[in-house]
N, C-alpha and C positions, 0 to 999 in steps of 0.2 A: 363582128360575130364572136371573136375571142373574148372581148370585153363582156358581152352578154353572157357568154358561157361561164365566165369567171363570176359574174354577179350571181347567176343562178346557182352555181356550186356553193358559194358562200351562204346563200339563203337556205339551201337544203341542209347543209351542215348545221347551220345555226338552229334551224327548226328541230332537227334530230337531237341536238344537245339540249335545247329547252324542254323538249318532250321527255327526254330521259331524266333530266333534273327535277321535272315536276312530279314524277311518280316516286314519292318518297317512301312508298311501301316496298319497293324492290331493294333487296339486299343481295349483293354478289356473293355466291358460294354458300348461301344459307338455305337449309331445307325449308320448303314451303310448308307452313303449318296452317291448316284450316281451323276455323272457329269450331266446327262440329266434326264429329267422326273420331277415328282413332288418332290419338296424339302419340306420335312416334318420337322417342328420345334420340337425341344426337349424341350418343355416347358409345364407347367401345363395348365389345361383348363382355370383357372382364368387368367393367364398370356396371353393366347391366346385371350380371351375376351377383355383384355386391348389393345393388338395389333390390333385386329380387329377394335375397337373403334378409335384408333389413326390413322389407315390407311384407314378407311371407307371400310373395306372388310368384307365379310362373313367368316365363319369358316368351313372348310371341315374336317370331322373326319372319318378316317378309323378305325372303331371299329371291332377288330379282336381277334383271339386267336392263340397261337403258334402252335396248332395242326390242324388248319383249312387249308385243301388243296387248296380250291379256294382262300383263302387269300394269301397263298404263291405264287400261280400262278399269281395273280394280281400284287403282289410286284415285281415279276420277269419279268412281261411283260407290262401290261397296264400302271402301275404307272411309268414305265421307258420310255414311249413313249415321244419323244420330243415335239410333238404338244400338248399332254395332259399336259405335264409339263409347256409349255408356257402359256396356258390358266389357269391352276389351280394356278400356282405361281403368275400370274397377279391378279386374282380375289379373292383368298382366303388366309387365314392363315391356312396352312395345318398341321393336327395332325394325328399321328398314336397312337391309344390307345389300348393296350392289356387289354381286359376286365377283364381277370383273374389275371393279374400280376401287372399292373400299378396302381399307387395310385388313379388316377381319374377313373379307370375302373368300380368299383361297382357303383359309382355315375352316370356315363354316362349310364350304363346298366339300372339303375332304372329310371332315368329322361326320357330317350328316348325309353324305353321298347325294348331294344336290346335282342332278343331271338334267333337269328341265325346269322351266320357268312359267309362272311363279311356283316356288316351292314354299309352303307355309309350314313353319316349324314351331312346336311348343316344346320348350326345354325347362328343366328345373334350375335352381340356383347353382347346382354343381355341374351343369352342362349336360346332364342326362336327357336323352331324347324321351319325351313323353308321348308326343303324337306328331305326325307329319301329314301333309296333303299336298298333291301336285295339281296345278291347273287353276283356271279362273273359278272364283266362288262368288255367288250372289250374297246379298246381305243376309238372307235367311240361312244360307249354307254356313256363313261365317258365324252366325249366332249359335247354330247347332254345333259347330266345331268347338266354340268357346264353352258351351254348356256340357260338352262331352268329357271334359277334364275337371279335376278338382285340385 
């Protein structure tokens, strides 16, 4: 019986290892970037301000937490919408900031009084708040938000 258990354990571990290795699209600790929708940059807030100044764009920040249900729903739906992506990628430098885990999280929470999630912020290249919104937004609501600022 011990021998059978040992053989089964090795087989299961081998299958798990082979499965993990066969999925070459998975990269540890890298943000998942979809082909469509909003393309979020993996840069610091300071770098985003520099990029915004260079490109004459505003900065869109999705201030979220890992445990926030509406945040996850937006990431899986509204943020992946093609029309939303077209508008946001054209108008903004887009950032996702986990308020509890990312280096810029505490600063963003304090500066922009983030108290609920998701909080969506639009700031200029100097960090001045242009507009904010709290709570889940549909694709149409996101488009309205984007079109409400210049």
